[in-house]
N, C-alpha and C positions, 0 to 999 in steps of 0.2 A: 384474327379477322381484320383484314385491311379495308380502308374506307377509300371512296374516291372524293376528292376535293372538289367542292363547288367554288364558284368565284369568290374572291376576297378570303381565299384560305379557309373557308368553314367546311366542315364535313357534312355532307348531305346524305349519301347512301350508307348503310350499315356495312355492306359488303361489295367490293369491287366487281365480284363475279356476278352478283345479282343487280347491279346498277343497270345495265342494259335490258335485262330481262323485265325488271320492273318497270322502267321507263317505256318500253315497248308495250307492255301490258297495259299500262295506264293510258297511253296514247290510243291504242287500238280500242280499248273499251269505251272511252269518250267517243271516238270517231264512229264506231260502230252503233252506238246509241244514237248519236245524231242521224247518222246516215240512215238508220232504220225509219226514222220519220218522213225521210225523203221517199223512201220506198213504199211506206204505208199510205203516202199521200198521192201516189200515182193512181192513174185510171185503169191500169192493167192489173188483173186479179192475181198473176203469177208474182208481180212485184210487191203486191200487198202482203201475199202470204210469205214472201222472202223477208220483207220488212218486219213482220210480226216475229218470225223465227230469229232474225239478226237481234231485234230488240230484246226477246227473252234471253238469248245467248249473252249479250251485253250485261243484262240485269243479273244473271247468274254469276258471271265473272265479277262484277261489281260487288257482290255480296261477299265473294271470297276477299276482295281488296278491303272491304269493311273488316273483315275478320283479321286480316293481316295488320292493318292500322291499328286496330284495337290493341294488338299485342305489340305495337311499336316496332315492327319488323321490316316495314316498307323503307323507312328512311331513319337516318340517327337522330335526326331533329324531331322532337316532340310536336312542334308547332306544324312540320311538314306532314307528319302523320294524321293530324288533326284535320288540315286541309284537304288531304287526299280521302280521309275517312268521310268528311261531310259530303265531298262530290260524289264519291262511290256510293255513299247511303242515299243520296238524292236519286242517283241512276238506278240503285236497286229497288227504289220504291220505299225505302224505309224512313221516310222522312217525318214519320209520326212521332219521332223523338229525336232529340239532338244526339250527335255522334258521341258526345261525352256520356250521356245517359246510357246508350247502346253500349259503349265501351265498359261502363261500370257494371253493367249488369253481366256482361259477357265474362269479365274478369272475375267478378263474383261467383259466377258459375264455375270457374276453375278453383277459386279458393275454398268454396264450401262443398264442391263436388255436388251441387244440386242445380236445378234450372229454377231461376227466379222469374216469376211472371207477376203482372199486376192483377190477375184473376184469382180471386179468393174463392177456390173450390170448396175449402172446408166450411167457409161460411154459407156457400150455397147449399151444401148438404145439411148444416144445420137449420137453415131455413125450410127446407124441403125434405122432411124425414122419409117421405114416401120414395122419393128418388134414391136416397141412401140405401133403404131396404130393397129397392129393385136392383141397385148395382151390387149389394152384398149377397143377394140371392143366388148369384153365379149361375143363371139360366144358361143353357147351352147356347153358343153362339159361333160364328166363324172363327173368332180369335179366341183361344184359350188364354186369357190373361188372369193372373192372380192379382186382384185388387186388393190394396190395404187401405182401408177408409177410416183408420183410428183418428178421430178428431182430437186436436190438441187445442190448447189455449191459442188464439189468433196471434200471429207475429206481425208487427206493423211493419209496412214496408215505406221507407223513407226515401226521398228524391236523391239524396246523396249521403248515405250514412257513412260515418267514420268506421273504417275497417276494424279497428281494435275496440271500439266502444259499443256500437249498436249490434254488430253482426258476429263477433268472435264468440264461440261458446264459451261460457263460463266454466272454469273448472270446480269439480264438485269434491 
């Protein structure tokens, strides 16, 4: 894997072949997002509709960029991935958490092969047994989903847990 050199001889992009594509996507996503507000601010209804569609498109592409930055695949430099991830996160509307928090949860998703969320559904089901019974009754519905609602001891969610201390399964 070759790298494109940035000014002062520092490696910026991970791959020479992706340097132009990544740069183009980053610039076009930011430009589309900003341009969408000009269209949405127009007095013409067609411009408003186009602005909403352009904004939605830019937000979806930005979400992909957040994913790539979380995996450190946009740039060879961690700081550049963080800056790009923060900007893309803002454009995607994911500014409810810092990029590092989103990155951490996403990487944990790959490490543990589970989705981590801050919503404690097991606690909800413990507090509302009628809801649990209704879900376990498996009444016919449009989606035939097998639901496993085995309630285990709650597992605390830490802001930034150490991978090998708080989250690594203990050998038995």
